[in-house]
GUNUFI-690490 format. One record per residue: residue number from 1; z, y, x of N, C-alpha, C, O in turn. Coordinates in steps of 0.05 Angstrom, whole numbers. Atoms other than C-alpha are relative to their C-alpha. Layout:
BEGIN
(NUM,(Z,Y,X),(Z,Y,X),(Z,Y,X),(Z,Y,X))
...
//
This chain:
BEGIN
(1,(0,-24,17),(0,0,0),(0,25,18),(19,29,33))
(2,(2,-24,-17),(-22,65,33),(17,22,-12),(17,27,-36))
(3,(-16,-22,8),(27,122,30),(-15,26,7),(-18,31,31))
(4,(17,-24,-5),(-14,187,23),(18,23,8),(28,38,-9))
(5,(-17,-22,-10),(26,235,67),(-18,20,14),(-29,14,35))
(6,(15,-20,-13),(-9,299,83),(15,12,23),(40,11,23))
(7,(-13,-13,-23),(5,335,148),(16,24,-11),(6,41,-25))
(8,(-18,-18,13),(65,378,131),(9,23,19),(31,34,15))
(9,(-6,-22,-17),(64,429,186),(-1,26,-16),(16,44,-12))
(10,(3,-22,17),(42,480,135),(-4,26,15),(8,47,8))
(11,(8,-24,-14),(13,530,183),(-26,11,-12),(-44,-4,-19))
(12,(26,-11,10),(-41,579,158),(-22,-7,20),(-18,-6,44))
(13,(21,11,-16),(-107,555,184),(-12,20,20),(-23,12,40))
(14,(11,-19,-19),(-128,620,216),(16,2,25),(6,13,45))
(15,(-18,-4,-22),(-70,616,263),(-7,-16,25),(-1,-7,47))
(16,(6,17,-23),(-97,561,308),(-28,5,10),(-46,15,-4))
(17,(28,1,-10),(-157,558,353),(-15,-22,-14),(-3,-41,-24))
(18,(16,19,14),(-214,519,325),(5,-28,12),(3,-32,36))
(19,(-4,28,-9),(-200,444,328),(28,-10,1),(32,-34,-1))
(20,(-27,9,-5),(-125,443,337),(13,-14,-24),(31,-30,-20))
(21,(-11,12,24),(-110,423,265),(-20,-17,-15),(-18,-21,-39))
(22,(21,15,13),(-172,381,252),(7,-28,-7),(-7,-41,-23))
(23,(-7,28,5),(-136,314,251),(26,-2,-16),(46,9,-8))
(24,(-24,6,17),(-88,293,196),(5,-30,2),(-12,-46,-5))
(25,(-8,28,-2),(-51,228,208),(20,-6,-22),(42,6,-23))
(26,(-16,7,23),(-21,196,147),(13,-28,3),(4,-44,20))
(27,(-16,24,-4),(29,140,139),(-8,-24,-18),(-23,-21,-37))
(28,(3,24,15),(28,69,114),(27,-14,0),(37,-23,20))
(29,(-27,10,2),(95,45,89),(1,-30,3),(-7,-45,-15))
(30,(0,29,-7),(106,-23,122),(28,-6,11),(33,-1,34))
(31,(-27,5,-8),(178,-46,124),(4,-24,18),(26,-31,26))
(32,(-2,25,-17),(162,-109,164),(-1,7,30),(2,-11,46))
(33,(0,-8,-28),(155,-69,228),(-28,5,11),(-47,0,-3))
(34,(26,-6,-12),(99,-48,276),(-16,-25,6),(-4,-46,9))
(35,(14,-25,2),(42,-45,282),(-3,10,-29),(-7,-7,-47))
(36,(3,-12,26),(38,3,223),(-29,8,-4),(-43,14,16))
(37,(27,-10,6),(-26,22,189),(1,29,-8),(23,40,-13))
(38,(0,-27,10),(-48,90,169),(-28,11,-2),(-47,0,9))
(39,(26,-13,5),(-105,135,147),(-1,26,17),(18,41,18))
(40,(7,-25,-14),(-135,190,191),(-20,15,-17),(-40,3,-26))
(41,(21,-18,10),(-172,249,161),(-8,18,22),(8,34,32))
(42,(10,-15,-22),(-215,281,214),(-20,21,-11),(-41,14,-22))
(43,(17,-21,11),(-245,349,196),(-18,13,21),(-29,34,17))
(44,(16,-12,-22),(-282,360,262),(-28,7,-8),(-40,26,2))
(45,(28,-4,8),(-350,355,229),(-2,19,-24),(-25,24,-33))
(46,(0,-17,24),(-330,400,171),(10,-15,-24),(31,-9,-35))
(47,(-9,17,21),(-325,347,117),(19,-21,11),(16,-29,34))
(48,(-19,19,-10),(-267,298,123),(-12,-27,5),(-26,-38,-13))
(49,(8,27,-6),(-281,232,157),(25,-17,-1),(44,-12,13))
(50,(-23,16,5),(-232,179,133),(-2,-27,16),(-23,-40,14))
(51,(0,25,-15),(-213,120,179),(28,-12,-1),(48,2,-5))
(52,(-26,15,1),(-159,67,181),(7,-8,29),(-10,-17,44))
(53,(-9,6,-28),(-117,55,244),(26,-16,-1),(43,-11,-18))
(54,(-26,12,-6),(-62,9,268),(13,16,22),(1,23,42))
(55,(-15,-15,-20),(-8,46,306),(29,-7,0),(39,-19,-19))
(56,(-28,7,-2),(63,40,329),(18,18,-16),(39,10,-26))
(57,(-16,-19,14),(89,102,295),(-4,-3,-30),(-26,-7,-40))
(58,(2,0,29),(105,102,220),(9,28,-10),(25,41,2))
(59,(-7,-26,12),(109,164,176),(13,-3,-27),(5,-20,-43))
(60,(-12,-2,26),(156,178,119),(-13,23,-16),(-34,20,-27))
(61,(10,-23,14),(147,247,89),(-7,23,19),(-11,46,11))
(62,(7,-21,-19),(132,285,153),(-19,-11,21),(-13,-31,34))
(63,(19,7,-21),(72,281,199),(-10,26,12),(-24,41,-1))
(64,(10,-23,-15),(58,334,251),(-19,-10,21),(-11,-26,38))
(65,(21,9,-19),(-6,324,291),(-13,24,12),(-22,43,-1))
(66,(12,-22,-15),(-32,371,345),(-23,-10,17),(-21,-31,31))
(67,(23,6,-17),(-101,369,378),(-4,24,19),(7,45,15))
(68,(7,-23,-17),(-129,412,434),(-22,16,-14),(-30,10,-36))
(69,(19,-19,12),(-179,468,421),(-27,-13,-6),(-43,-3,-22))
(70,(25,14,6),(-237,418,422),(4,-24,-19),(-15,-39,-24))
(71,(-5,20,20),(-204,371,372),(10,-27,11),(12,-46,-4))
(72,(-10,25,-12),(-177,318,421),(30,-3,-7),(45,16,-2))
(73,(-28,5,8),(-112,287,396),(19,2,24),(14,-10,44))
(74,(-20,-3,-22),(-51,307,438),(26,-15,-6),(34,-32,9))
(75,(-25,13,7),(13,286,402),(5,2,-29),(-7,17,-44))
(76,(-9,0,28),(46,271,336),(29,-7,-1),(40,-18,18))
(77,(-28,8,4),(116,264,308),(4,-6,-30),(-9,5,-47))
(78,(-10,6,27),(149,234,246),(27,11,-5),(41,4,-24))
(79,(-26,-12,3),(211,276,256),(22,-14,15),(44,-3,18))
(80,(-19,17,-14),(247,220,294),(-7,0,30),(11,2,47))
(81,(8,0,-28),(206,217,358),(-30,8,1),(-44,10,-19))
(82,(27,-9,-5),(140,240,389),(-16,-23,13),(-4,-37,30))
(83,(18,18,-15),(81,197,411),(-22,16,12),(-30,37,2))
(84,(22,-14,-13),(27,217,459),(-27,-11,-10),(-28,-26,-29))
(85,(26,7,10),(-48,206,453),(-6,-30,2),(-25,-39,-10))
(86,(3,29,-2),(-42,132,473),(15,-15,-22),(11,-39,-25))
(87,(-16,13,20),(6,118,416),(27,-8,9),(44,-17,-7))
(88,(-27,6,-11),(66,107,462),(18,24,-4),(9,47,-7))
(89,(-20,-21,2),(130,147,457),(-4,19,23),(-6,11,46))
(90,(3,-20,-21),(121,212,495),(24,0,18),(47,-6,9))
(91,(-22,-1,-20),(163,219,558),(22,19,-10),(17,42,-15))
(92,(-23,-15,11),(233,242,534),(-5,9,-29),(8,28,-38))
(93,(7,-9,27),(204,245,464),(15,-14,-22),(10,-9,-46))
(94,(-16,13,21),(255,201,427),(25,16,-5),(32,34,10))
(95,(-26,-12,6),(321,222,395),(-1,28,-10),(17,43,-5))
(96,(1,-26,12),(298,283,357),(21,3,-22),(27,-17,-36))
(97,(-17,-7,22),(347,317,309),(21,-22,-6),(20,-34,-27))
(98,(-19,22,4),(405,268,318),(19,4,-24),(30,25,-28))
(99,(-19,1,23),(445,250,255),(1,-28,-10),(-15,-45,-2))
(100,(-1,27,12),(466,190,215),(-25,-6,-16),(-34,-29,-16))
(101,(23,5,16),(406,199,170),(-24,-6,18),(-40,-24,12))
(102,(22,5,-19),(356,203,228),(1,-28,10),(-19,-42,12))
(103,(-4,27,-10),(385,139,255),(-7,-21,-21),(-20,-41,-16))
(104,(5,19,22),(381,105,187),(-29,-4,-6),(-37,-26,-14))
(105,(28,2,7),(307,120,178),(-18,-1,26),(-42,5,25))
(106,(13,-2,-26),(288,114,252),(-26,-17,1),(-44,-9,15))
(107,(24,17,-1),(237,58,239),(-23,11,-17),(-45,1,-14))
(108,(20,-8,20),(200,96,185),(-7,30,2),(-28,38,-9))
(109,(5,-28,0),(205,171,199),(17,14,-22),(25,1,-41))
(110,(-16,-14,19),(242,225,161),(-14,2,-28),(-38,5,-29))
(111,(11,-2,28),(234,226,85),(7,27,-12),(13,29,-36))
(112,(-3,-28,10),(243,302,79),(-24,16,11),(-27,18,35))
(113,(24,-14,-9),(179,344,81),(8,26,15),(29,37,10))
(114,(-2,-25,-15),(171,404,128),(25,0,18),(37,21,22))
(115,(-23,1,-19),(226,380,176),(-9,3,29),(8,1,47))
(116,(10,-4,-27),(182,391,237),(-24,19,-1),(-40,19,-20))
(117,(21,-20,-1),(134,446,259),(-7,4,29),(11,10,45))
(118,(9,-4,-28),(93,451,323),(-18,24,2),(-36,28,-15))
(119,(17,-23,-5),(63,515,350),(-5,3,30),(12,-5,46))
(120,(5,-5,-28),(30,534,416),(19,21,12),(26,40,-2))
(121,(-16,-19,-14),(72,571,467),(-17,25,6),(-38,21,19))
(122,(17,-23,-6),(45,643,470),(-3,5,29),(-22,20,37))
(123,(2,-5,-29),(57,642,545),(-16,-20,15),(-21,-17,39))
(124,(13,22,-14),(18,579,560),(-20,-15,-18),(-14,-19,-42))
(125,(19,15,16),(-44,542,537),(5,-30,1),(-8,-45,-13))
(126,(-6,28,-3),(-13,475,556),(28,-8,-10),(37,-30,-6))
(127,(-27,6,9),(57,481,526),(3,6,-30),(-12,23,-41))
(128,(-4,-2,28),(83,475,455),(30,2,-6),(46,-9,8))
(129,(-27,0,11),(146,489,415),(-1,-19,-24),(-19,-18,-41))
(130,(-4,16,24),(170,437,364),(26,9,-12),(48,5,0))
(131,(-24,-7,15),(219,464,313),(6,-23,-19),(-12,-35,-30))
(132,(-5,24,16),(256,410,275),(29,0,-10),(47,11,2))
(133,(-27,5,10),(317,391,232),(0,-26,-16),(-20,-40,-17))
(134,(-3,26,14),(343,333,191),(22,4,-21),(32,26,-25))
(135,(-22,0,19),(394,316,137),(26,-7,16),(27,-27,31))
(136,(-25,4,-16),(465,322,166),(24,-7,-17),(46,-10,-5))
(137,(-23,8,16),(510,304,107),(-9,-15,-25),(-33,-19,-29))
(138,(6,17,23),(514,264,43),(-12,15,-23),(-20,2,-43))
(139,(11,-16,22),(491,321,-1),(-26,14,8),(-34,34,-4))
(140,(28,-7,-7),(424,331,34),(-2,29,10),(-20,43,1))
(141,(4,-25,-14),(435,393,76),(-1,-3,30),(7,-24,40))
(142,(2,0,-30),(421,409,149),(21,20,11),(23,42,0))
(143,(-19,-18,-12),(475,439,193),(-10,12,26),(3,30,38))
(144,(12,-10,-25),(430,452,254),(-30,3,-3),(-43,-14,-16))
(145,(29,-2,-4),(361,478,267),(-4,-2,30),(9,12,46))
(146,(5,5,-28),(333,454,333),(-28,9,8),(-45,14,-9))
(147,(27,0,-10),(274,466,377),(-1,-15,27),(19,-17,41))
(148,(5,14,-25),(244,427,435),(-26,11,12),(-43,22,-2))
(149,(24,-10,-14),(191,444,487),(-16,-23,12),(-4,-42,23))
(150,(18,21,-9),(131,402,505),(-20,11,20),(-32,33,16))
(151,(19,-8,-21),(89,408,569),(-21,-21,3),(-15,-44,12))
(152,(21,19,0),(22,374,565),(-12,-5,28),(-29,-23,31))
(153,(9,6,-27),(10,377,640),(15,-23,13),(7,-33,34))
(154,(-17,20,-12),(64,326,653),(-9,-29,-8),(-25,-32,-26))
(155,(6,29,4),(60,249,655),(-30,-5,0),(-41,-18,-18))
(156,(28,5,-3),(-12,250,678),(-17,12,-23),(-39,1,-28))
(157,(14,-13,22),(-34,296,621),(6,-11,-28),(-5,-2,-47))
(158,(-8,10,26),(-1,255,566),(23,16,-12),(29,13,-36))
(159,(-20,-18,11),(54,306,559),(28,-11,3),(32,-35,4))
(160,(-28,8,-1),(130,305,563),(17,22,-13),(9,45,-13))
(161,(-19,-19,11),(188,338,527),(18,9,23),(33,-7,35))
(162,(-16,-11,-22),(221,384,578),(27,10,-8),(46,8,8))
(163,(-25,-9,11),(276,412,535),(2,-11,-29),(-17,-7,-44))
(164,(-1,14,25),(301,374,474),(26,7,-16),(47,11,-4))
(165,(-23,-4,18),(346,388,414),(16,24,7),(41,23,6))
(166,(-13,-25,-5),(362,459,433),(9,11,-27),(-8,15,-44))
(167,(-10,-9,26),(406,485,377),(-7,30,-4),(2,47,11))
(168,(9,-27,6),(373,546,347),(19,15,-18),(24,39,-15))
(169,(-18,-12,19),(421,558,290),(19,-21,-11),(11,-44,-17))
(170,(-20,16,14),(486,528,264),(7,13,-27),(16,36,-27))
(171,(-5,-12,27),(492,539,189),(-5,-23,-20),(-14,-44,-13))
(172,(7,18,22),(486,503,122),(-28,8,-9),(-31,28,-23))
(173,(28,-7,4),(411,502,116),(-14,-19,-19),(-4,-42,-23))
(174,(17,19,14),(358,473,71),(-13,-18,20),(-25,-8,39))
(175,(15,18,-18),(331,411,106),(-30,4,-5),(-38,8,-28))
(176,(29,-6,3),(257,420,120),(-4,29,-5),(10,46,7))
(177,(6,-28,6),(227,484,92),(-6,16,25),(2,40,26))
(178,(8,-14,-25),(200,502,161),(-29,8,-3),(-46,-8,-10))
(179,(28,-9,-1),(138,544,164),(-3,23,19),(17,34,29))
(180,(5,-21,-20),(105,596,209),(-26,14,-5),(-43,3,-20))
(181,(26,-14,1),(50,647,214),(-2,17,26),(18,23,39))
(182,(5,-17,-23),(18,688,270),(12,28,-4),(12,39,-26))
(183,(-7,-28,0),(46,756,288),(-26,16,-2),(-48,7,3))
(184,(23,-18,3),(1,815,275),(-15,5,26),(-38,13,25))
(185,(13,-4,-25),(-14,819,349),(-19,-23,8),(-32,-21,28))
(186,(18,22,-5),(-51,753,345),(9,-19,22),(-5,-39,27))
(187,(-9,17,-22),(-10,722,401),(27,-14,-7),(29,-38,-3))
(188,(-26,10,6),(62,713,378),(2,-14,-27),(-18,-15,-41))
(189,(-4,16,25),(92,673,320),(25,9,-14),(45,18,-2))
(190,(-24,-2,16),(140,683,263),(7,-28,-11),(-11,-41,-22))
(191,(-10,26,11),(181,620,245),(22,6,-20),(40,22,-15))
(192,(-17,-6,23),(218,620,179),(13,-25,-11),(0,-46,-14))
(193,(-14,21,15),(271,576,147),(22,13,-16),(25,37,-16))
(194,(-17,-11,21),(326,584,95),(28,-11,0),(32,-35,4))
(195,(-27,8,3),(401,582,87),(4,-12,-28),(-9,-3,-47))
(196,(-5,13,26),(427,537,31),(20,16,-17),(38,29,-6))
(197,(-18,-13,20),(461,566,-32),(1,30,3),(19,43,-8))
(198,(3,-29,-2),(440,637,-14),(-29,7,-4),(-46,-11,-7))
(199,(28,-9,0),(377,678,-16),(-8,11,28),(-25,28,30))
(200,(4,-10,-27),(378,688,60),(-21,-16,15),(-20,-41,18))
(201,(20,11,-18),(317,675,103),(7,6,29),(15,29,35))
(202,(-2,-4,-28),(322,666,178),(-29,4,11),(-46,-12,6))
(203,(26,-7,-9),(263,699,213),(1,2,31),(14,19,42))
(204,(0,1,-29),(251,681,286),(-27,9,11),(-48,4,-1))
(205,(25,-8,-14),(200,711,334),(-3,-17,25),(16,-20,41))
(206,(7,15,-24),(166,667,386),(-20,16,15),(-43,20,6))
(207,(18,-16,-17),(135,708,442),(0,-12,28),(13,-32,33))
(208,(1,12,-27),(119,696,516),(27,-3,14),(29,-19,32))
(209,(-26,2,-12),(192,706,534),(18,-21,-13),(40,-27,-2))
(210,(-16,22,12),(218,651,487),(3,4,-31),(-14,16,-44))
(211,(-6,0,29),(249,643,417),(23,18,-5),(44,16,8))
(212,(-21,-20,5),(290,700,388),(5,3,-30),(-14,3,-46))
(213,(-7,-6,27),(327,712,323),(-8,30,-4),(4,48,7))
(214,(9,-27,5),(289,773,297),(17,13,-21),(26,36,-18))
(215,(-15,-12,22),(327,783,232),(7,-21,-20),(-3,-44,-20))
(216,(-5,15,25),(357,753,169),(-6,19,-23),(-2,43,-20))
(217,(6,-17,22),(335,778,102),(7,-14,-26),(1,-37,-30))
(218,(-7,10,26),(364,768,33),(-20,10,-21),(-22,33,-27))
(219,(21,-7,20),(308,765,-18),(-6,-25,-15),(-5,-47,-4))
(220,(6,23,16),(289,720,-75),(24,-14,-12),(46,-2,-14))
(221,(-21,14,14),(331,667,-110),(19,-13,20),(13,-18,43))
(222,(-18,16,-15),(393,632,-84),(-10,-29,-2),(-14,-40,-24))
(223,(14,25,-1),(364,566,-62),(18,-24,5),(35,-23,23))
(224,(-13,26,-4),(393,496,-70),(-21,-20,9),(-45,-15,7))
(225,(19,20,-9),(363,433,-42),(-15,-12,-24),(-2,-20,-44))
(226,(17,13,20),(305,407,-84),(-25,-9,14),(-28,-5,38))
(227,(25,9,-12),(237,377,-73),(-21,22,-3),(-30,27,-25))
(228,(18,-22,2),(192,434,-56),(-12,7,27),(-12,-9,46))
(229,(17,-6,-23),(152,472,-4),(0,30,5),(1,46,-14))
(230,(5,-28,-8),(146,538,35),(-29,2,10),(-41,-18,20))
(231,(28,-3,-10),(77,566,53),(-6,30,4),(0,47,-13))
(232,(13,-26,-4),(45,628,84),(-29,-2,-8),(-41,-23,-7))
(233,(29,-1,6),(-24,650,62),(-16,-1,26),(-5,5,47))
(234,(16,1,-24),(-82,641,110),(-1,26,16),(-3,26,40))
(235,(1,-25,-14),(-83,715,126),(28,9,10),(30,29,23))
(236,(-27,-5,-9),(-7,714,137),(13,23,-15),(36,30,-8))
(237,(-11,-23,14),(5,772,89),(16,-7,-25),(28,11,-37))
(238,(-16,8,23),(36,732,33),(15,-26,6),(8,-41,24))
(239,(-18,23,-4),(90,679,28),(8,-9,-28),(12,7,-46))
(240,(-9,11,25),(110,632,-28),(19,-23,5),(15,-38,24))
(241,(-17,24,0),(165,582,-40),(1,-10,-29),(4,5,-48))
(242,(-1,12,27),(165,533,-98),(17,-25,2),(11,-42,19))
(243,(-16,23,1),(218,482,-114),(5,-8,-29),(5,9,-47))
(244,(-3,10,27),(231,438,-174),(24,13,-14),(24,17,-38))
(245,(-24,-13,11),(300,471,-184),(0,30,3),(10,44,-14))
(246,(-1,-29,-7),(289,539,-152),(-22,16,-13),(-21,41,-13))
(247,(24,-13,11),(222,555,-186),(-15,15,22),(-11,9,46))
(248,(20,-11,-18),(171,600,-154),(6,29,8),(11,46,-10))
(249,(-1,-27,-10),(179,662,-110),(-25,6,15),(-34,-10,32))
(250,(24,-9,-14),(118,700,-86),(7,28,12),(17,45,-3))
(251,(-7,-26,-12),(126,758,-37),(-20,8,22),(-36,-9,32))
(252,(16,-10,-22),(90,801,14),(14,-4,26),(39,-6,27))
(253,(-12,2,-27),(101,793,89),(-15,18,19),(-40,18,20))
(254,(11,-17,-20),(89,844,143),(-1,-14,27),(20,-20,38))
(255,(3,16,-24),(61,807,203),(7,15,26),(9,3,47))
(256,(-8,-16,-23),(79,864,250),(30,4,1),(42,2,23))
(257,(-29,-5,1),(151,878,228),(16,-24,-6),(41,-25,-1))
(258,(-14,24,7),(169,809,203),(18,4,-24),(40,-7,-26))
(259,(-16,-7,24),(195,837,136),(-14,-10,-25),(-38,-6,-29))
(260,(9,8,26),(188,806,67),(4,24,-19),(22,40,-15))
(261,(-3,-21,20),(179,852,7),(-14,-8,-26),(-28,-28,-27))
(262,(13,3,26),(157,857,-66),(2,-29,-11),(-18,-41,-19))
(263,(-4,27,9),(187,790,-87),(-4,-1,-31),(7,15,-46))
(264,(5,5,28),(162,764,-154),(10,-28,-6),(1,-47,6))
(265,(-10,26,8),(200,707,-187),(-15,-10,-25),(-17,5,-44))
(266,(14,11,23),(162,661,-234),(15,-25,-8),(18,-44,7))
(267,(-13,23,12),(200,613,-279),(-21,-20,-10),(-36,-13,-28))
(268,(20,20,8),(158,550,-285),(7,-14,-26),(-9,-18,-43))
(269,(-10,11,25),(201,518,-338),(-14,-25,-10),(-21,-27,-34))
(270,(10,26,9),(173,448,-339),(19,-21,11),(41,-14,21))
(271,(-19,22,-8),(204,380,-322),(-6,-11,27),(-1,-35,32))
(272,(8,9,-26),(179,376,-250),(24,-12,16),(46,-1,15))
(273,(-19,12,-19),(216,330,-201),(-8,7,28),(9,6,46))
(274,(9,-8,-26),(174,353,-142),(-20,22,-2),(-32,26,-23))
(275,(16,-24,2),(135,415,-125),(-14,6,27),(-3,-1,48))
(276,(14,-8,-23),(83,440,-76),(-17,25,-5),(-22,32,-28))
(277,(16,-25,3),(42,503,-62),(-20,2,23),(-16,-9,45))
(278,(20,-7,-20),(-20,526,-25),(-16,24,-9),(-20,28,-33))
(279,(16,-23,6),(-61,589,-21),(-30,-7,3),(-37,-25,19))
(280,(29,3,-3),(-136,593,-29),(-9,11,28),(7,26,40))
(281,(9,-9,-26),(-177,606,35),(0,30,3),(4,41,25))
(282,(0,-29,-2),(-183,680,18),(27,13,-5),(29,38,-6))
(283,(-28,-9,4),(-108,685,5),(5,14,-27),(27,25,-31))
(284,(-3,-15,25),(-119,714,-65),(9,-17,-24),(15,-6,-45))
(285,(-8,18,22),(-102,653,-107),(21,-19,10),(19,-29,32))
(286,(-22,19,-7),(-39,610,-106),(-1,-23,-20),(-4,-20,-44))
(287,(-1,24,16),(-37,538,-131),(28,-12,3),(38,-16,25))
(288,(-27,12,1),(30,507,-151),(-2,-27,-14),(-9,-29,-37))
(289,(0,26,12),(34,432,-162),(28,-7,-9),(47,-3,5))
(290,(-26,2,13),(90,412,-209),(2,-27,-14),(5,-28,-39))
(291,(-2,27,9),(92,336,-217),(-23,-8,-19),(-40,-23,-12))
(292,(20,7,20),(49,332,-280),(-22,21,-3),(-41,17,-18))
(293,(19,-22,3),(12,398,-273),(-6,14,26),(10,13,45))
(294,(6,-19,-21),(-24,443,-224),(-6,27,-13),(-24,28,-30))
(295,(3,-27,11),(-19,517,-239),(-14,18,20),(-13,14,44))
(296,(14,-20,-17),(-62,574,-213),(10,28,-7),(14,35,-30))
(297,(-8,-28,3),(-41,647,-202),(-19,18,14),(-26,13,37))
(298,(18,-20,-12),(-85,707,-189),(18,21,14),(32,36,0))
(299,(-18,-18,-15),(-49,746,-134),(-11,29,2),(3,46,12))
(300,(10,-27,0),(-94,807,-142),(6,14,-26),(1,38,-28))
(301,(-6,-12,26),(-70,819,-213),(25,17,1),(42,13,18))
(302,(-23,-17,1),(-20,873,-231),(24,-14,-11),(47,-7,-5))
(303,(-21,17,11),(21,821,-269),(-6,-29,7),(-18,-43,-9))
(304,(7,27,-10),(17,757,-229),(11,-22,-18),(-5,-41,-24))
(305,(-9,21,18),(62,714,-274),(-17,-5,-24),(-20,-27,-34))
(306,(16,3,24),(17,728,-333),(-26,-14,4),(-39,-22,-15))
(307,(25,13,-6),(-42,697,-298),(3,-30,3),(-17,-44,9))
(308,(-5,29,-3),(-11,628,-296),(-19,-16,-18),(-20,-12,-42))
(309,(20,16,14),(-66,578,-315),(3,-29,9),(6,-34,33))
(310,(-1,28,-7),(-62,503,-318),(-28,-10,7),(-46,-9,-9))
(311,(27,8,-9),(-120,475,-277),(-2,-30,4),(-24,-40,9))
(312,(1,29,-2),(-100,401,-272),(24,-11,-15),(46,1,-15))
(313,(-22,14,14),(-58,352,-313),(0,-29,9),(-22,-41,11))
(314,(-3,28,-8),(-32,284,-291),(-14,-18,-20),(-9,-15,-44))
(315,(17,16,18),(-79,231,-319),(13,-26,-8),(0,-44,-19))
(316,(-16,23,7),(-24,178,-328),(-7,-25,16),(1,-47,9))
(317,(8,22,-16),(-53,134,-273),(23,-10,17),(39,7,28))
(318,(-20,12,-17),(-7,86,-236),(-14,-17,21),(-34,-30,16))
(319,(12,16,-21),(-21,53,-169),(22,-12,17),(38,3,29))
(320,(18,19,13),(-15,-5,-163),(7,-5,-29),(-10,-12,-45))
(321,(-9,5,28),(27,-12,-227),(23,19,-6),(33,33,12))
(322,(-24,-15,7),(82,23,-265),(24,-10,16),(26,-35,19))
(323,(-3,-28,5),(127,58,-244),(-12,18,22),(-3,41,24))
(324,(11,-15,-22),(85,82,-184),(-21,20,-9),(-45,15,-7))
(325,(17,-20,12),(56,144,-216),(-13,17,22),(0,25,41))
(326,(14,-17,-19),(4,185,-178),(1,29,-9),(-19,42,-13))
(327,(-4,-27,8),(34,251,-198),(-4,19,24),(-5,11,46))
(328,(5,-21,-20),(24,317,-160),(26,6,16),(48,6,5))
(329,(-23,-7,-16),(69,335,-102),(-7,23,20),(-12,45,11))
(330,(5,-21,-20),(57,373,-36),(-29,6,4),(-47,-10,-2))
(331,(27,-9,-3),(-5,413,-20),(-6,9,29),(13,16,43))
(332,(8,-9,-26),(-44,430,43),(-29,10,-1),(-47,-4,-10))
(333,(27,-10,-3),(-104,475,54),(-13,-11,26),(-1,-9,47))
(334,(13,13,-22),(-153,438,99),(-19,19,14),(-26,39,3))
(335,(19,-16,-15),(-199,466,153),(-26,5,-15),(-39,26,-11))
(336,(25,-3,14),(-258,455,107),(2,18,-24),(-18,23,-38))
(337,(-4,-19,21),(-228,503,56),(8,-12,-27),(10,3,-47))
(338,(-9,13,24),(-206,452,4),(30,-5,2),(41,-9,23))
(339,(-29,6,2),(-134,440,-19),(3,-30,-7),(-9,-39,-26))
(340,(-6,28,6),(-108,368,-16),(29,-2,-10),(46,12,0))
(341,(-26,4,12),(-49,345,-57),(7,-30,2),(-8,-47,-6))
(342,(-9,28,-1),(-9,282,-43),(16,-7,-25),(20,10,-42))
(343,(-17,8,22),(33,242,-92),(27,-9,11),(31,-11,35))
(344,(-28,5,-9),(106,222,-90),(6,-28,8),(29,-35,14))
(345,(-5,27,-8),(97,149,-74),(-26,-12,12),(-46,2,14))
(346,(23,13,-11),(49,99,-43),(-22,-4,-21),(-17,-6,-45))
(347,(22,6,17),(-20,88,-71),(-18,-21,13),(-19,-22,38))
(348,(18,20,-11),(-70,31,-62),(-25,14,11),(-33,35,1))
(349,(24,-12,-13),(-130,45,-17),(-25,-5,-17),(-45,9,-13))
(350,(24,6,17),(-178,15,-68),(9,-4,-29),(-8,-9,-46))
//
C-alpha cells in the first residue's frame, strides 16, 4: 500500500535555484522493515515523471529532499535521520530531534508534517541548514526547536552533518509548522514557527553570519495543536495558516522587515479533521483543503472571506477498502505550477 506523502518542506518555489526542489520522494508504509518502497516524482522535465524505488529510508508524514542546482539528488530526511545520495545514512546524520517519540517511530519517520525544513546557507553554495523539531510530550507539543548544519564537500562529496541538534528555542511550541521564505534581498531567509496556546510567531533571520532571532510577533489566533499547515506564497508577500481547529488566517508579510500585517481570519466551520493550504503560482489565489472539501479564495478581492468557493468535494472513494478514505489533506505547489494534495492514509498504487 503506497502512502502518498508529499514533500513537506513548504518553501515557495521562487526561493530556490532551478532544479533544487525538482525531486519529491514519497513513502511506502512497510512495517516489516527495509528495504522500503516509495514513489519519486521528478519534475526535471517540467511534467512529473513517476517512478518506484526500493530504499532504506522510510517516510511517515515528513519528507525533505534537496537536489543541487542541476537537479542531482543530494540528501533527504524523514525527521529522524538523513541519508545521502547513495541511500546510506549521512555521516553524523542520525539522532535528529531526540525525544521519546522520535525513538518510538525511528523505523518509520516522524508522523507530524512540517517537522523539518532545509534551506541553503546564504554564505556557501555547498552548505545547508536543517531546521527540525519533534513531539516532546504526551499532549503533542514540542519543547525545543533545533537546527543542524550540513556540508556537502565532506565524505567525498556525499555530505556530513557538522553541527547537530543545536537548540534554537526552548518553549512550548507547535510541533511541525516550520516554513520559510526568501528575504527581500534575494540572499537571506526568514524562518517562521509558532508558540503553542498563543498567537506568537517566532521569526528568525538566516544570513551569511548565521541564524538570528529577528523578532516575535503576536498576530492571528491563539493556536493549539491540530492537523494543519503553514505556507508562504511564491512571491513571499503573503502567508497563511490553516488548521482543523484553528481555522484559517491570511496575512501580508514584508520580506525586507520580516513583519506580518493585515491578518484576516476566516472561520471555515466544517467538520474537517485535517487541513492543508497552498497558493497559486501568481500568489493571488489561496486553496484550502479541508478533509472533504477544497476551498478557493481570491486574495485580490476587498473582502477575501466572501470569495470562498468550493472547488472540489470528496468523492467517497476508499483505497483499498473502508475505512481508508482518500480525503484531502496537505497541499504543495509543484515546480510545474500545479498543486498536489495528499490524503490522510495509504492508497493503493493501482
